[in-house]
C-alpha positions, -999 to +999 in steps of 0.1 A: -080-865+156-096-845+184-063-842+202-047-826+171-075-801+166-075-786+202-039-772+200-046-757+166-077-740+178-059-726+209-031-712+188-056-695+165-074-679+194-041-666+209-030-653+175-063-633+171-059-617+205-024-607+198-035-590+165-064-572+182-041-559+210-016-547+185-042-527+165-055-510+197-020-501+208-014-486+174-045-464+176-036-453+211-002-442+200-016-423+170-041-405+193-013-396+217+009-383+189-019-362+175-027-347+209+010-340+215+012-321+182-018-300+191-004-292+225+029-282+210+012-260+184-009-242+211+022-238+232+041-223+204+012-199+196+010-188+232+048-182+234+046-161+202+017-140+216+036-135+249+067-123+230+046-099+210+030-085+242+064-081+258+076-062+228+044-039+229+049-033+266+085-024+261+075+001+234+049+016+258+075+019+285+098+038+261+070+062+251+060+068+287+096+075+296+098+100+267+065+117+277+076+119+314+108+137+303+088+161+281+064+169+310+093+174+333+109+199+309+076+218+304+070+219+342+105+234+346+098+260+319+065+269+335+082+273+369+109+295+354+082+316+337+062+319+369+093+329+388+101+355+362+065+369+363+065+371+401+098+390+400+083+414+374+051+418+394+071+427+425+093+451+406+064+470+388+037+487+409+002+476+403-020+500+382-044+521+402-080+517+391-101+548+395-134+542+412-166+545+392-181+579+392-213+571+373-241+579+399-269+572+374-265+534+375-260+510+404-259+472+404-269+472+367-300+492+374-308+529+366-311+552+396-342+574+396-349+604+419-383+613+433-387+637+404-374+632+369-376+646+333-394+622+310-396+624+272-428+613+255-422+601+220-457+607+208-454+644+218-417+649+213-414+670+245-400+668+280-423+667+310-417+667+348-427+633+362-433+621+398-417+587+405-443+572+428-432+539+444-466+536+461-485+536+428-488+505+406-498+520+373-487+552+357-509+582+350-509+609+323-527+643+323-556+644+298-578+675+293-608+677+270-609+639+267-629+626+238-637+590+230-642+580+193-641+550+171-615+543+144-613+511+124-638+495+147-618+502+178-621+528+206-597+557+205-592+588+227-582+623+218-570+646+245-547+676+254-519+673+279-525+710+287-491+712+305-463+733+290-430+717+301-403+738+316-373+746+294-392+750+261-420+771+248-435+746+224-472+743+226-486+709+236-502+691+207-534+671+206-527+634+214-546+605+198-542+569+209-561+536+209-577+525+242-559+494+256-585+489+284-607+506+309-602+508+347-624+519+376-608+544+400-623+552+433-612+585+449-605+586+486-629+615+491-659+597+476-674+563+473-683+566+437-659+550+411-648+567+379-642+548+347-610+559+329-593+548+297-558+533+296-534+539+267-498+529+258-470+553+252-432+552+247-413+569+275-376+579+275-360+584+309-322+585+310-311+551+296-346+537+298-368+537+267-399+517+275-435+514+264-458+516+294-495+519+301-510+552+313-543+558+330-557+591+316-569+616+342-572+654+346-540+663+364-539+700+353-543+711+389-513+689+400-476+698+398-467+669+376-485+660+344-469+626+344-468+600+372-447+569+368-458+538+389-440+506+397-451+489+365-427+512+346-395+509+367-398+475+384-368+452+379-349+478+358-345+508+382-338+518+418-356+548+433-338+572+457-365+594+471-339+617+485-327+628+451-343+647+421-335+648+384-307+622+386-310+613+349-314+649+337-322+657+301-309+643+268-291+672+251-302+660+216-338+660+227-335+694+242-323+708+208-351+689+191-378+707+213-364+741+202-367+734+165 
């Protein structure tokens, strides 16, 4: 009995091994087939993308070729136009530009002489002025100076007491608010004098500026108005070898005669 059972058991074991090996082989083949399909799909996708890129590159090359041709044509047209212009320039003489004759302005700045006519808006009259490059502030003649209060502020009333040349209009009394006070020490004395400072509009040639004037009795001097550097700095050049460079404004001359 035992002898019969041994062969049967051996056969059963061998049969089980064969079935197990067959199942494993089947699974392996299935996995290989699946991987092969994935690889084939990815390869096909890459081939398609490469074809599309090749088509795009080919179109770009065509566009570049077309642009190159257009640029070459435009360059040729520009060269032809330049050659024609050069020929015309050589044939026609260059226009002659007359040199500037305006001696009242140089390098964008007004030229002032050592003496000039100035127009004071507040008085509507021309006065001779000394252009003093050595003085910082300007000075205005003031006779019969009086200080008074108006609206809580200090004002001054004075008379220029200088009749300007070229008109017979009497000088009017001037009133103006005091901007500040300054102390002036004369070279002939050690005592200082306190003087008021006012603002006034001055017209000199092309210049129309508001400047500060120190009031002082200049009736014994040649010029009722002295213009210092604060008036003309950065906007004018002074030529001390010239006088009355800017002259008088004709409209203002007529205005003084009315």
